[in-house]
C-alpha positions as CSV (number, residue, x, y, z in Angstrom):
1,M,7.1,-13.0,14.8
2,E,8.6,-14.6,17.9
3,K,6.3,-17.6,17.7
4,R,7.3,-18.5,14.1
5,N,11.0,-18.0,15.0
6,N,10.6,-20.4,17.9
7,I,8.9,-22.9,15.6
8,F,11.7,-22.5,13.1
9,A,14.2,-23.3,15.9
10,A,12.2,-26.3,17.0
11,A,12.1,-27.5,13.3
12,F,15.9,-27.1,13.1
13,D,16.3,-29.1,16.3
14,E,14.1,-31.9,14.9
15,L,16.2,-31.9,11.7
16,K,19.4,-32.1,13.7
17,R,18.2,-34.9,16.0
18,N,16.4,-37.2,13.5
19,H,16.9,-36.1,9.9
20,G,20.6,-35.6,9.2
21,I,20.8,-31.9,8.9
22,K,23.4,-31.0,11.5
23,T,24.4,-27.4,10.9
24,Q,22.8,-24.1,10.1
25,K,25.1,-23.9,7.1
26,E,23.8,-27.2,5.7
27,L,20.2,-26.1,6.3
28,A,20.9,-22.8,4.6
29,R,22.4,-24.6,1.6
30,R,19.4,-26.9,1.3
31,M,16.9,-24.0,1.6
32,G,18.8,-21.8,-0.9
33,V,19.4,-19.0,1.6
34,T,22.5,-17.6,3.3
35,E,23.8,-18.9,6.6
36,N,23.3,-15.4,7.9
37,T,19.6,-15.6,7.2
38,I,19.3,-18.8,9.3
39,T,21.3,-17.2,12.1
40,R,19.1,-14.0,12.0
41,I,15.9,-16.2,12.1
42,M,17.3,-18.3,15.0
43,K,18.1,-15.1,17.0
44,G,14.8,-13.5,16.2
45,Y,16.2,-10.7,14.1
46,T,14.5,-11.8,10.9
47,E,10.8,-12.7,10.5
48,V,9.9,-16.2,9.3
49,T,7.9,-15.4,6.1
50,E,5.8,-17.8,4.0
51,D,8.7,-18.0,1.6
52,I,11.0,-19.2,4.4
53,I,8.4,-21.7,5.5
54,T,8.1,-23.1,2.0
55,K,11.9,-23.3,1.6
56,L,12.1,-25.1,5.0
57,Q,9.4,-27.5,4.1
58,T,11.0,-28.3,0.7
59,A,14.5,-28.6,2.3
60,S,13.2,-31.0,4.9
61,G,11.5,-33.3,2.4
62,C,8.1,-32.0,3.6
63,I,8.2,-33.8,6.9
64,F,6.6,-30.9,8.8
65,N,3.0,-30.1,9.1
66,L,2.5,-26.8,7.3
67,Q,-0.1,-25.6,9.8
68,W,2.4,-26.2,12.6
69,L,5.1,-24.2,10.7
70,R,2.6,-21.4,10.4
71,G,2.0,-21.3,14.1
72,E,-1.1,-23.4,14.5
73,D,-1.4,-25.8,17.5
74,V,-1.2,-29.1,15.6
75,N,1.3,-31.9,15.4
76,M,4.8,-30.9,14.3
77,L,5.3,-33.7,11.8
78,A,3.1,-34.5,8.8
79,S,0.8,-37.4,9.6
80,D,2.4,-40.2,7.6
81,V,5.9,-39.4,8.9
82,Q,4.7,-39.7,12.5
83,K,3.7,-43.4,11.9
84,E,7.2,-44.3,11.2
85,P,9.7,-44.7,14.0
86,P,12.6,-42.1,13.5
87,V,15.2,-44.9,13.3
88,A,13.5,-46.5,10.3
89,R,14.3,-43.4,8.2
90,S,17.6,-42.2,7.0
91,A,18.6,-38.7,6.2
92,S,19.2,-39.5,2.6
93,Q,15.7,-40.9,2.1
94,P,13.2,-38.6,3.7
95,T,9.6,-39.7,3.6
96,I,7.5,-37.2,1.7
97,D,3.9,-36.5,2.6
98,Q,2.4,-35.7,-0.8
99,S,-0.3,-33.4,0.5
100,S,2.3,-31.4,2.4
101,M,4.4,-31.2,-0.8
102,V,1.4,-30.0,-2.7
103,N,0.6,-27.5,0.0
104,A,4.2,-26.3,0.0
105,L,4.1,-25.9,-3.8
106,I,0.8,-24.0,-3.7
107,A,2.1,-21.7,-0.9
108,A,5.3,-21.1,-2.8
109,H,3.3,-20.3,-6.0
110,D,0.9,-18.0,-4.0
111,A,3.9,-16.2,-2.4
112,A,5.5,-15.8,-5.8
113,I,2.4,-14.3,-7.3
114,S,1.9,-12.0,-4.3
115,A,5.5,-10.8,-4.6
116,K,5.1,-10.2,-8.3
117,N,1.8,-8.3,-7.8
118,E,3.5,-6.1,-5.2
119,T,6.4,-5.5,-7.6
120,I,4.0,-4.6,-10.4
121,A,2.1,-2.2,-8.1
122,S,5.3,-0.6,-7.0
123,L,6.6,-0.2,-10.5
124,R,3.3,1.4,-11.6
125,E,3.4,3.8,-8.8
126,S,7.0,4.7,-9.7
127,L,6.0,5.1,-13.3
128,E,3.2,7.5,-12.4
129,D,5.7,9.5,-10.3
130,K,8.1,9.7,-13.2
131,D,5.3,10.7,-15.6
132,E,4.4,13.6,-13.3
133,L,8.1,14.6,-13.1
134,I,8.4,14.5,-16.9
135,E,5.2,16.6,-17.3
136,S,6.6,19.1,-14.8
137,L,9.9,19.2,-16.7
138,H,8.1,19.8,-20.0
139,E,6.3,22.7,-18.5
140,Q,9.6,24.2,-17.2
141,V,11.2,23.8,-20.6
142,A,8.2,25.5,-22.3
143,E,8.5,28.4,-19.8
144,L,12.3,28.7,-20.4
145,Q,11.6,28.7,-24.2
146,R,9.1,31.6,-23.7
147,Q,11.6,33.5,-21.6
148,L,14.4,32.9,-24.2
149,A,12.2,34.1,-27.0
150,Q,11.4,37.2,-25.1
151,A,15.1,37.8,-24.3
152,R,16.0,37.4,-28.0
153,R,13.3,40.0,-29.0
154,T,14.6,42.4,-26.5
155,S,18.3,41.9,-27.4
156,S,17.6,42.2,-31.1
157,M,16.8,45.9,-30.6
158,G,20.4,46.4,-29.4
159,D,21.2,49.2,-27.0
160,Y,18.4,51.4,-28.2
161,T,17.0,53.0,-25.0
162,Y,13.7,54.2,-26.4
163,P,10.7,52.0,-27.0
164,V,10.2,51.0,-30.6
165,G,8.6,53.8,-32.6
166,V,9.9,56.7,-30.5
167,A,12.4,58.7,-32.5
168,D,15.4,60.4,-31.2
169,K,15.0,64.3,-31.3
170,S,18.4,64.9,-32.8
171,E,17.7,62.4,-35.6
172,I,14.4,64.1,-36.3
173,Q,16.1,67.5,-36.4
174,R,18.8,66.1,-38.8
175,K,16.2,64.8,-41.2
176,N,14.3,68.1,-41.3
177,L,17.4,70.0,-42.4
């Protein structure tokens, strides 16, 4: 994590020195994240994810080498940008390396698909848990219905203390008279 955070900080320094992005707030706006996210990355509290790398690459006009942003020991800047002297470029007209742009788009697409697949898996697991809970509740309702039916049968006999079919002796004697 620390290596990618240091790379992110170096990329921000490059943007400040040579590419017209002067503040974390401006970088955050261009990347479409909060300023707090940039601050947390710079301090090493938040991990630099593939999504952040893609957003940085897009916000910078794809001037960085994607392999470098991911932590590989290669040149910082994309190859065609390194051929130009920094003074020849202005911040409003960044040079775009098309292969880096394509790589950034592919990485963003892959990251989006991966995130959606994780969400789908999580939702399926949640649905299975809820199905189990519903089945358990159905079983509890069925048991309560059985108990209620039993209670109704018992209460319909009133306060009669003898089992059904056993006659009271005094009533038998009365009938015999």
